[in-house]
C-alpha positions in Angstrom: 0.0 0.0 0.0 1.3 3.4 -0.9 0.2 7.0 -0.5 2.2 10.0 -1.8 0.0 12.3 0.1 0.7 10.6 3.4 4.3 9.6 2.4 3.6 5.9 3.0 5.5 3.3 0.9 7.3 5.8 -1.3 10.7 4.7 -0.3 9.9 1.1 -1.1 8.5 2.0 -4.6 11.6 4.1 -5.4 14.0 1.4 -4.4 12.1 -1.1 -6.5 12.2 1.2 -9.5 16.0 1.6 -9.1 16.7 -2.1 -8.7 14.3 -3.4 -11.4 14.6 -0.9 -14.3 18.0 -1.0 -16.0 20.0 2.2 -16.7 19.8 3.5 -20.2 22.5 2.2 -22.6 25.2 4.5 -23.7 24.4 5.4 -27.3 27.1 8.0 -27.9 29.2 5.6 -30.1 26.9 5.2 -33.1 26.0 7.7 -35.9 24.2 10.9 -35.0 20.4 10.5 -34.8 18.4 13.6 -33.7 14.9 15.0 -33.9 14.3 18.7 -34.6 11.2 19.6 -32.5 11.2 23.4 -32.9 13.0 25.9 -35.1 12.7 29.6 -36.0 14.7 32.4 -37.6 16.5 35.0 -35.4 17.7 38.2 -37.1 20.9 38.1 -35.0 21.6 34.3 -34.9 20.0 33.2 -38.2 18.3 29.8 -38.2 17.9 28.3 -34.7 16.8 24.7 -34.0 15.9 22.9 -30.9 17.1 19.3 -31.3 16.8 16.2 -29.2 19.8 13.9 -29.7 18.7 10.3 -29.6 22.1 8.6 -30.4 25.6 9.8 -31.2 27.1 13.2 -30.3 26.8 16.7 -31.7 29.8 19.0 -31.7 30.6 22.5 -32.7 31.8 22.7 -36.3 30.2 19.4 -37.2 28.4 19.1 -40.5 24.9 17.8 -40.3 22.4 16.9 -43.0 18.7 17.4 -42.9 17.1 14.2 -44.1 13.9 16.0 -45.2 15.6 18.2 -47.8 19.1 16.8 -48.1 20.8 20.2 -47.2 24.0 20.2 -45.2 24.6 22.7 -42.4 27.4 23.5 -40.0 26.8 23.5 -36.2 27.9 26.9 -35.0 26.7 27.0 -31.4 25.5 24.4 -28.9 23.5 24.8 -25.8 21.8 22.2 -23.6 18.4 22.8 -22.1 17.8 21.1 -18.8 14.2 22.0 -17.9 14.3 25.8 -17.7 18.1 26.0 -17.3 20.4 26.7 -20.3 23.9 25.3 -20.2 26.3 26.9 -22.6 28.2 24.0 -24.3 30.1 26.1 -26.8 30.8 29.7 -27.7 
């Protein structure tokens, strides 16, 4: 029996989740796979895209190809978004 409101059984549930669910596998070694989930044009920065990296790594200066149109672009700036926190990964 568990109740988050009363705080009953929460510790047991969290321990069970940690022991039963395996950690995600490291997928940084394969080719880059990413999903653009938002993009816009900024008059100062140019084209800006929000991307979720599924596998592989993304680095500043790397050439990437858009699969929808076949165009190749260079990664100029990287930032990570962790919730509402921006982490500057490159300058």
